[in-house]
Phi, psi and omega in degrees: 000130177266140180252128176244133173264132179235135181251126186243127174272117183245126185231128179056034182081000184249133176284128182263316182196148179244141185228150176279344182238151176290326182301307181296319174299312171301320179301314178303307184303311177300321172306312179295330171295316177297315181299315183291326174287322175297317176304313176293327177290325179292335182285348171274349178296147181283357176268125181272116176260158179295159178302133173093344187284326175309310185295309176310310181299312188295316187295315183296316174301319178296314180295332188245037185301316180299312176305306186302314176304313178296318172306312185290326179286313183266338188078006183233153174281144175296158180308143186296330175299326183282325173293316183287330180290322176294319179292322181289329182289333184262131173270139178225149182277166176300157178279135171253158180254146171290136191310287186290318185276346180057034182258133184291134171278135181301135179295146181264148179285148178237138170238135185272139180291142181289000000 
């Protein structure tokens, strides 16, 4: 019989993601915290987004915080090779739709257990 340690990120009573390492679980939890703050900030925007779009945009911005930081610091997009490498490094699951609004939910990153 094998014993496996699993780190689970839980938000508002729901299991969001499971990880094999505490470091990965903490990083994902921190990204969710950032997405929540960004979502709150986006609601103060003068642009009215449909219900659910704030959360999707906030999650995307949190997942791409390094690129966003580079853009904000330099005022330029990073080289295309750098952006493509970051995209290839992250695995995503397929998109799911929100029931009533037909707004696509942003894919979540998955980490495989060892």
